[in-house]
C-alpha positions in Angstrom: 0.0 0.0 0.0 1.4 3.5 -1.0 2.4 5.7 1.9 0.3 8.8 1.4 2.7 11.1 3.2 6.0 10.2 1.7 7.7 11.8 -1.3 9.0 9.2 -3.7 11.7 9.5 -6.4 11.8 7.3 -9.4 13.9 6.9 -12.5 12.3 7.1 -15.9 12.1 3.9 -17.9 15.2 3.8 -20.2 13.1 4.5 -23.3 11.6 7.6 -21.7 15.0 8.9 -20.9 16.1 8.5 -24.5 12.9 10.1 -25.7 13.3 13.1 -23.4 16.9 13.6 -24.6 15.5 13.8 -28.2 12.6 16.1 -27.2 14.9 18.4 -25.2 17.0 18.8 -28.4 13.8 20.2 -30.1 12.6 17.4 -32.3 10.1 19.8 -33.8 10.9 23.1 -35.4 7.3 24.0 -34.6 7.3 23.8 -30.8 3.8 25.2 -30.4 2.3 21.7 -30.9 3.0 21.0 -27.2 -0.1 22.9 -26.3 -2.2 20.9 -28.8 -1.0 17.7 -27.2 -1.8 18.9 -23.6 -5.3 20.2 -24.6 -6.0 16.9 -26.4 -5.0 14.9 -23.3 -7.3 17.1 -21.2 -10.2 16.6 -23.6 -9.6 12.8 -23.5 -9.7 12.9 -19.7 -13.1 14.7 -19.8 -14.4 12.2 -22.3 -13.4 9.3 -20.1 -15.1 10.7 -17.0 -18.2 11.5 -18.9 -18.4 7.8 -19.9 -17.8 6.7 -16.3 -20.7 8.8 -15.0 -23.0 6.7 -17.1 -22.5 3.7 -14.8 -21.4 5.6 -11.7 -23.7 8.7 -11.3 -21.9 9.6 -8.0 -19.0 10.9 -10.2 -21.3 13.3 -12.1 -20.7 16.5 -10.1 -19.3 18.4 -13.0 -20.7 16.3 -15.8 -22.4 19.3 -17.5 -19.5 21.6 -16.9 -16.5 19.8 -18.5 -13.9 22.3 -19.8 -10.2 22.8 -20.4 -8.8 25.8 -18.6 -5.6 27.7 -19.6 -3.8 30.1 -17.3 -0.6 32.0 -18.1 1.5 33.8 -15.5 4.1 35.9 -17.1 5.6 36.9 -13.8 6.0 33.4 -12.5 6.8 32.2 -16.1 4.3 29.4 -15.9 1.6 28.1 -18.2 -1.1 25.7 -16.8 -3.5 23.4 -18.6 -6.3 22.1 -16.3 -9.3 19.8 -16.8 -12.0 18.4 -14.6 -11.8 15.0 -16.2 -11.0 11.5 -14.9 -7.8 12.4 -13.2 -5.0 10.0 -12.1 -3.9 8.2 -8.9 -0.5 7.1 -7.8 -0.3 4.0 -10.0 -1.7 5.8 -13.0 1.1 8.4 -12.7 3.7 5.7 -12.6 2.3 3.9 -15.6 1.4 6.9 -17.7 4.2 9.4 -17.0 7.0 7.0 -16.1 7.0 4.4 -18.9 6.1 4.0 -22.5 3.8 1.0 -22.2 3.6 0.4 -25.9 5.2 -2.2 -28.1 7.6 -1.2 -30.9 9.3 1.4 -28.6 12.7 0.5 -30.0 11.7 1.1 -33.6 10.0 4.3 -32.5 13.1 5.7 -30.8 15.2 4.6 -33.8 12.9 6.6 -36.1 13.1 9.6 -33.9 16.9 9.5 -33.8 17.1 9.2 -37.6 14.5 12.0 -38.1 15.3 15.6 -38.7 14.1 18.6 -36.8 10.8 19.7 -38.1 9.8 16.6 -40.0 6.5 14.7 -39.5 6.3 14.1 -35.7 6.2 10.7 -34.1 5.6 11.3 -30.5 1.8 11.4 -30.6 1.7 8.1 -32.5 3.0 6.4 -29.4 0.6 8.1 -27.0 3.4 10.0 -25.3 2.4 13.6 -26.4 2.7 14.7 -22.8 6.5 14.6 -23.1 6.4 17.3 -25.7 6.0 19.7 -22.8 9.7 19.5 -22.2 10.4 21.2 -25.5 9.3 24.5 -23.9 9.6 23.8 -20.1 12.5 23.4 -17.8 10.3 21.5 -15.4 6.8 20.2 -15.3 4.4 19.6 -12.4 1.2 17.5 -12.6 -1.4 18.0 -9.8 -4.1 15.4 -10.2 -6.9 13.6 -8.4 -8.7 10.6 -9.7 -12.5 10.7 -9.8 -14.0 8.8 -6.9 -10.8 8.9 -4.8 -9.9 11.2 -1.8 -6.2 11.4 -2.3 -4.6 13.7 -4.8 -1.0 13.6 -6.1 1.8 15.8 -7.3 4.1 14.5 -10.0 7.2 16.7 -10.8 10.2 16.3 -13.1 12.8 18.4 -14.9 12.9 15.7 -17.6 16.5 14.7 -16.9 16.2 11.2 -15.7 14.0 11.2 -12.6 10.6 12.2 -11.4 9.0 12.5 -8.0 5.5 11.7 -6.7 4.1 13.0 -3.4 0.7 13.8 -1.9 -1.0 16.8 -3.4 -3.7 19.3 -2.3 -6.2 19.2 -5.1 -9.8 19.2 -3.9 -11.6 18.2 -7.1 -11.1 15.4 -9.6 -9.1 16.3 -12.7 -5.6 17.2 -13.7 -3.5 20.4 -13.9 -0.3 20.4 -15.8 2.0 23.3 -14.8 4.8 24.2 -17.2 7.8 26.2 -15.9 8.8 27.8 -19.2 12.3 28.0 -20.6 13.7 31.5 -21.2 13.4 31.0 -25.0 9.7 30.0 -24.7 8.3 33.2 -23.2 6.2 33.7 -26.3 3.9 30.9 -25.2 2.8 33.0 -22.2 1.4 35.8 -24.4 -2.4 35.8 -24.7 -2.4 36.5 -28.4 0.0 33.6 -29.0 -2.1 31.2 -27.0 -5.3 32.3 -28.7 -3.8 31.7 -32.1 -2.5 28.2 -31.2 -5.8 27.1 -29.8 -7.8 28.4 -32.8 -5.3 26.8 -35.2 -5.0 23.3 -33.6 -7.8 22.8 -31.1 -10.9 24.6 -32.4 -12.5 21.2 -32.9 -12.2 20.1 -29.3 -15.8 19.4 -28.2 -15.3 20.9 -24.7 -14.8 24.6 -24.1 -11.1 25.7 -24.0 -11.0 28.7 -21.7 -8.4 31.4 -21.1 -9.5 33.8 -18.3 -13.0 32.4 -18.5 -13.2 33.3 -22.2 -13.8 30.5 -24.8 -11.1 30.2 -27.4 -12.7 27.4 -29.5 -16.0 26.7 -31.1 -16.5 23.6 -28.9 -18.8 21.8 -31.3 -18.3 18.2 -32.4 -16.8 18.5 -35.9 -18.6 15.3 -37.1 -22.0 16.8 -36.5 -21.3 19.7 -38.9 -22.3 19.7 -42.6 -19.4 18.0 -44.4 -19.3 20.9 -46.9 -18.6 23.4 -44.1 -15.6 21.6 -42.8 -12.3 22.7 -44.3 -9.3 20.5 -45.1 -7.3 22.2 -42.3 -10.0 21.5 -39.8 -10.1 17.8 -40.9 -6.3 17.7 -40.5 -6.4 19.1 -37.0 -9.2 16.8 -35.9 -7.4 13.8 -37.4 -4.3 14.9 -35.4 -6.5 15.0 -32.2 -8.2 11.7 -32.7 -5.1 9.8 -33.9 -2.4 11.6 -32.0 -0.5 11.5 -35.3 1.2 14.3 -37.2 0.8 13.3 -40.8 -2.1 14.4 -42.9 -5.1 12.1 -43.7 -4.8 10.5 -47.1 -8.5 9.9 -47.4 -11.4 11.5 -45.5 -14.9 9.9 -45.2 -17.6 12.0 -43.6 -21.0 10.4 -43.8 -24.5 10.6 -42.2 -26.7 7.5 -42.5 -30.4 7.5 -41.7 -32.4 4.3 -41.2 -33.0 1.5 -38.8 -29.6 2.3 -37.1 -28.7 5.9 -37.8 -25.2 7.0 -37.3 -22.6 9.6 -38.3 -19.0 8.7 -39.2 -15.9 10.8 -39.7 -13.1 8.4 -40.7 -9.6 9.0 -41.9 -7.1 6.8 -43.7 -3.6 8.0 -42.6 -1.0 8.8 -45.2 1.7 6.8 -43.2 1.5 3.6 -41.3 1.1 3.9 -37.5 3.7 2.2 -35.4 1.2 -0.1 -33.7 -0.2 -1.4 -37.0 1.1 -4.9 -36.4 0.6 -5.1 -32.7 -0.6 -8.5 -31.6 -3.8 -7.0 -30.1 -4.8 -5.6 -33.4 -6.8 -2.8 -31.8 -9.2 -0.5 -33.5 -8.6 3.2 -32.9 -11.9 4.6 -34.1 -13.8 6.2 -31.2 -17.4 5.3 -30.6 -19.8 8.0 -29.3 -23.5 7.7 -28.4 -25.2 11.1 -28.7 -21.8 12.8 -28.6 -20.9 11.0 -25.4 -17.6 9.1 -25.7 -18.0 5.3 -25.1 -14.9 3.5 -26.2 -11.9 3.6 -28.5 -11.1 -0.1 -28.7 -14.1 -2.0 -29.8 -13.7 -4.7 -32.5 -17.4 -4.8 -32.8 -17.3 -1.4 -34.6 -14.3 -1.7 -37.0 -13.0 -5.0 -38.4 -9.4 -5.7 -37.5 -8.3 -5.6 -41.1 -9.4 -1.9 -41.2 -7.6 -1.1 -37.9 -5.5 1.6 -39.7 -8.6 3.8 -39.7 -8.8 6.8 -37.3 -11.8 9.0 -36.5 -15.2 8.7 -34.8 -18.6 7.1 -35.1 -21.6 8.5 -33.3 -25.0 7.0 -33.1 -28.2 7.9 -31.3 -29.6 4.3 -31.8 -27.2 2.7 -29.3 -27.9 2.5 -25.6 -26.0 5.0 -23.5 -25.6 2.6 -20.6 -24.3 -0.2 -22.8 -21.1 -1.7 -21.4 -17.9 -2.0 -23.4 -18.2 -5.8 -23.2 -21.8 -5.8 -24.5 -20.6 -3.8 -27.5 -18.8 -6.8 -28.9 -22.2 -8.6 -29.5 -24.6 -5.6 -30.0 -26.7 -6.3 -33.1 -27.2 -2.6 -33.9 -23.4 -2.1 -33.7 -22.9 -5.1 -36.1 -25.2 -3.3 -38.6 -23.1 -0.1 -38.3 -19.9 -2.1 -38.7 -21.2 -3.7 -42.0 -22.3 -0.3 -43.3 -19.0 1.4 -42.4 -16.9 -1.5 -43.9 -18.8 -1.3 -47.2 -18.4 2.5 -47.3 -14.7 2.3 -46.8 -14.2 -0.5 -49.4 -16.3 1.5 -51.9 -14.2 4.6 -51.3 -11.0 2.7 -51.7 -12.3 1.3 -55.0 -13.0 4.8 -56.4 -9.6 6.0 -55.2 -7.9 3.0 -56.9 -9.6 3.8 -60.2 -9.1 7.6 -60.2 -5.6 7.9 -58.5 -3.6 4.7 -59.1 -0.3 6.2 -58.0 -1.8 7.4 -54.7 -3.5 4.1 -54.2 -0.2 2.3 -54.7 1.3 4.3 -51.8 -1.8 3.4 -49.7 -1.3 -0.2 -50.6 2.3 -0.2 -49.6 1.3 1.1 -46.2 -1.7 -1.0 -45.4 -2.1 -3.7 -48.1 -0.7 -6.5 -45.9 -3.3 -5.6 -43.2 -6.2 -5.1 -45.6 -5.7 -8.6 -47.1 -6.5 -10.1 -43.7 -10.1 -9.4 -44.6 -9.9 -12.1 -47.3 -9.7 -14.6 -44.4 -11.8 -12.9 -41.8 -14.7 -11.5 -43.8 -16.1 -14.1 -46.2 -19.3 -12.1 -46.8 -17.3 -9.2 -48.3 -14.5 -11.3 -49.8 -15.3 -10.5 -53.5 -15.5 -6.8 -52.8 -12.2 -6.9 -50.9 -10.5 -8.9 -53.6 -11.6 -6.2 -56.2 -9.5 -3.5 -54.4 -6.5 -5.7 -53.6 -3.3 -5.0 -55.5 -0.3 -7.3 -56.1 3.3 -7.0 -57.3 4.0 -9.1 -60.4 6.6 -9.8 -63.1 4.6 -7.7 -65.6 6.2 -4.3 -65.4 7.2 -3.7 -61.8 3.8 -2.0 -61.0 1.0 -3.2 -58.8 -1.8 -5.0 -60.6 -5.4 -6.0 -59.8 -6.5 -9.6 -60.4 -8.8 -8.4 -63.2 -6.0 -6.8 -65.0 -3.9 -9.9 -64.6 -6.6 -12.1 -66.1 -7.0 -9.6 -69.0 -3.3 -10.0 -69.8 -3.3 -13.8 -69.6 -1.9 -15.7 -72.5 -3.9 -17.9 -74.8 -4.2 -21.3 -73.3 -3.4 -20.0 -69.7 -5.9 -21.5 -67.3 -4.2 -20.5 -64.1 -3.2 -17.4 -62.2 0.4 -18.1 -61.4 2.0 -16.9 -58.2 5.2 -17.3 -56.1 5.3 -16.5 -52.3 8.3 -15.5 -50.2 9.5 -13.0 -47.6 10.9 -10.4 -50.0 9.4 -9.4 -53.3 12.7 -8.4 -54.8 14.3 -11.8 -53.9 11.5 -13.9 -55.2 11.5 -11.9 -58.4 14.9 -13.5 -59.1 13.8 -17.0 -58.2 14.9 -19.7 -60.8 11.3 -21.0 -60.6 10.2 -18.0 -62.7 12.7 -18.6 -65.6 10.3 -20.6 -67.9 7.5 -18.2 -67.2 9.6 -15.2 -68.2 10.7 -16.9 -71.3 7.1 -17.5 -72.3 6.1 -14.0 -71.2 3.7 -15.4 -68.7 3.0 -13.1 -65.8 3.5 -14.3 -62.2 2.3 -12.6 -59.0 5.0 -11.9 -56.4 3.4 -12.4 -53.0 5.6 -11.4 -50.1 3.3 -10.7 -47.2 2.8 -13.4 -44.5 -0.9 -13.2 -44.9 -0.7 -14.3 -48.6 -0.1 -17.9 -47.8 -3.2 -18.0 -45.7 -5.8 -16.2 -47.8 -4.8 -18.5 -50.7 -6.1 -21.4 -48.5 -9.6 -19.8 -48.7 -9.7 -18.5 -52.3 -8.7 -21.0 -55.0 -9.8 -19.2 -58.1 -10.7 -15.9 -59.7 -12.9 -15.3 -62.8 -12.6 -19.0 -63.6 -8.8 -19.2 -63.4 -7.3 -21.3 -60.5 -4.5 -20.0 -58.4 -1.3 -22.0 -59.1 2.0 -21.8 -57.2 5.0 -22.0 -59.4 6.9 -23.7 -56.6 4.4 -26.6 -56.3 3.5 -29.4 -58.7 4.3 -29.9 -62.3 4.1 -27.0 -64.6 3.0 -27.5 -68.2 4.0 -24.3 -70.1 3.8 -26.0 -73.5 0.0 -25.4 -73.7 0.5 -21.6 -73.3 1.1 -19.5 -76.4 4.4 -17.7 -75.6 6.6 -15.1 -77.2 9.5 -17.5 -78.0 9.9 -20.0 -80.8 12.1 -22.4 -79.0 11.5 -26.1 -79.7 11.5 -28.0 -76.4 12.3 -31.6 -77.2 14.3 -32.3 -74.0 12.0 -35.2 -73.1 12.4 -36.9 -76.5 16.2 -37.1 -76.4 16.6 -37.5 -72.6 17.8 -41.0 -73.0 20.4 -40.3 -75.6 21.9 -37.4 -73.6 22.1 -39.6 -70.5 19.6 -37.6 -68.5 17.8 -40.7 -67.3 21.0 -42.2 -66.1 21.9 -39.0 -64.2 18.4 -38.9 -62.6 18.8 -42.5 -61.5 22.2 -41.8 -60.1 21.0 -38.7 -58.1 18.0 -40.6 -56.8 20.2 -43.4 -55.6 22.7 -41.1 -53.9 20.1 -38.7 -52.3 17.7 -41.3 -51.2 14.9 -40.0 -48.9 16.4 -36.4 -48.9 14.3 -35.8 -52.0 10.8 -37.0 -53.0 11.7 -37.3 -56.6 14.2 -36.1 -59.3 12.9 -35.1 -62.7 13.5 -32.9 -65.8 12.2 -29.4 -65.5 10.0 -27.4 -67.9 10.3 -24.2 -65.8 14.1 -23.7 -65.8 15.9 -21.9 -68.6 19.1 -20.5 -67.0 19.6 -22.2 -63.6 20.6 -25.9 -63.4 18.3 -27.0 -60.6 15.4 -26.0 -58.4 13.3 -27.5 -55.6 9.5 -27.7 -55.7 6.8 -29.1 -53.5 4.7 -31.9 -55.0 1.0 -31.5 -55.8 -0.9 -31.9 -52.5 2.1 -31.1 -50.4 2.6 -27.9 -48.4 4.0 -25.0 -50.5 7.7 -24.2 -49.9 7.2 -20.7 -48.3 4.3 -21.8 -46.1 6.5 -24.6 -44.8 9.3 -22.1 -44.1 6.9 -19.8 -42.2 5.6 -22.6 -40.0 9.1 -23.7 -39.2 10.1 -20.2 -38.2 7.1 -19.9 -35.8 7.8 -23.4 -34.3 4.6 -24.9 -35.7 6.4 -27.4 -37.8 9.6 -29.4 -37.1 10.4 -31.3 -40.2 9.1 -30.5 -43.7 8.2 -32.9 -46.5 11.0 -34.0 -48.9 10.8 -31.9 -52.1 11.2 -32.7 -55.8 14.5 -31.8 -57.3 14.1 -30.6 -60.9 17.0 -30.5 -63.4 17.4 -28.2 -66.4 18.2 -30.6 -69.3 19.6 -27.8 -71.4 22.0 -26.5 -68.8 25.7 -27.1 -69.7 26.6 -28.5 -66.2 23.6 -30.9 -66.3 24.6 -32.1 -69.8 28.2 -32.7 -68.6 27.0 -34.7 -65.6 24.6 -36.6 -67.8 27.4 -37.6 -70.2 29.4 -38.8 -67.2 26.5 -40.8 -65.9 26.4 -42.8 -69.1 30.0 -43.9 -68.8 31.2 -47.2 -67.4 31.9 -47.0 -63.6 29.3 -44.3 -63.1 27.8 -46.2 -60.2 31.1 -45.8 -58.2 31.9 -42.3 -59.4 32.6 -40.1 -56.3 32.4 -36.9 -58.3 28.8 -37.8 -59.4 27.9 -38.6 -55.8 29.3 -35.3 -54.6 27.6 -33.5 -57.5 24.2 -34.9 -56.5 24.5 -33.4 -53.0 25.9 -30.1 -54.4 23.0 -29.8 -56.8 20.5 -30.2 -53.9 22.4 -27.6 -51.8 22.5 -25.2 -54.8 18.8 -25.5 -55.1 18.4 -24.7 -51.4 20.7 -21.8 -51.5 18.9 -20.3 -54.5 15.8 -20.2 -52.2 17.6 -18.4 -49.4 18.1 -21.5 -47.3 21.4 -23.0 -46.1 22.8 -26.4 -46.9 21.6 -29.2 -44.6 25.2 -30.0 -43.7 27.5 -26.9 -44.3 30.7 -28.8 -43.5 29.9 -31.6 -46.0 28.9 -28.9 -48.5 32.3 -27.2 -48.2 34.2 -30.6 -48.5 32.3 -31.6 -51.6 32.7 -28.3 -53.2 36.5 -28.4 -52.6 36.7 -31.9 -54.0 34.8 -31.0 -57.2 36.9 -27.8 -57.7 40.1 -29.8 -57.1 39.1 -32.3 -59.8 38.7 -29.4 -62.3 42.4 -28.4 -62.1 
């Protein structure tokens, strides 16, 4: 139990200390954003208390008088930002103002270090906008009292490694942040400067922002206004407030729906990917309001997880004000809103893809891997989702839709060919693609982890089946290609000794391979490995091994290029007398298998033996 009379001193979490060092060096050229962040935090605190009063009326003393109060004292060189919101207790202060309790902190700090002064800010995206106060303040005090509790607390720090917490003397719930301003930040104590900042950045705040009892903002919910009356700048600032981000929204969707479940939505698609996009919790960050009363920010019943990049608000008068956050997950009215919102977003993305392909490519680079999760999670909208999906391919280096791929298909091509892997650039160089390139047959390059899994649910598109180029036999002869090469490798396989070579390799490798056979997909490389029809695809097997879900994979098929000079030489050697005891042929069998593994980014099964065999073969060449 916390001693309510003792002053305690703590050290900041290591990441916070690093963050404060960066902030103190003026990460932003535009330091005035500190006030926006503090006002935004105060507004959130009022929102949270207003929600709590729905289920705990005893907290509702000031429920109709929520406000953010600003006070500047030029003589004392202090600026205060106060609210009568939810407040904090001792543990809240430790958790909120002593640590960055968010994943991805390392990547966040790395990005801050690499960033330049004045570039798009990153602090807000990690929910640590409070620390921006140290850009303008030598020290900061936080006097706070949590709603429903008797004890108040004072948090104080100079931002140089430590902070102190001791009992405070606040009589009402809420929080006051007191900034002791730096000498070069006196401008932020001037009334005209404060007024300008609030009007520029915080006009959309739905609670009054007061300076000497005078309102500085319009204090009306921006989503309730006529969409035609809201400017781009106002949208940008509201997006900053709701998302705690500093980029501009790439797409804005402001809609009012009347019907069985009426609702208003103001949704934004960011222009850059948030840092928590791939968090395991996959939280939604669209705020739900009921009659302009904040209910929740994390409800998967409102926004599907594959649209978790969306920011903004949804407000409905047809939901119950006293509904609990738990009940929201199964509320049928909310499910109807969710479906309507999802269709609206997908429809807007479809229009954007058609009218601004280049812009859409940037969006897809940021969020495509997340959006494709909907192909698995939302069967009812799968066709609509697939329409707006884009894929890298071997066509011309640009993203393509499946419809465009099908339209470009060759005569006789019954499949949509694809290859999966962890890196689009690497798989674009895969030997498995050689025959397809020679025929001018386009192959999709799928490098997101989710690709392996949605392909288990969708097997065809517009009558053409999806076919992995790394699994099963590939008959390219039926496809009309751009080349006139005459492939008669099967006809003279016997005369060139290929059959004997295949038999020798099978004998030597044994169960290490499932089969050895001539390849119709190779033109330049001597060998490649493929999975048999019905077996797990190569990349999926690799992914499951990485995540510990699979120990040993299935043996794969080794394909030889009959036209490759090295294979022909080995085939001639396999025809000669004594081939059965030829050590070089035995070593070559293992080296060919290891070469196929290396070309896929794997390592030889036995690196020491690989080196020994390679040395022996090289030695015999001299």
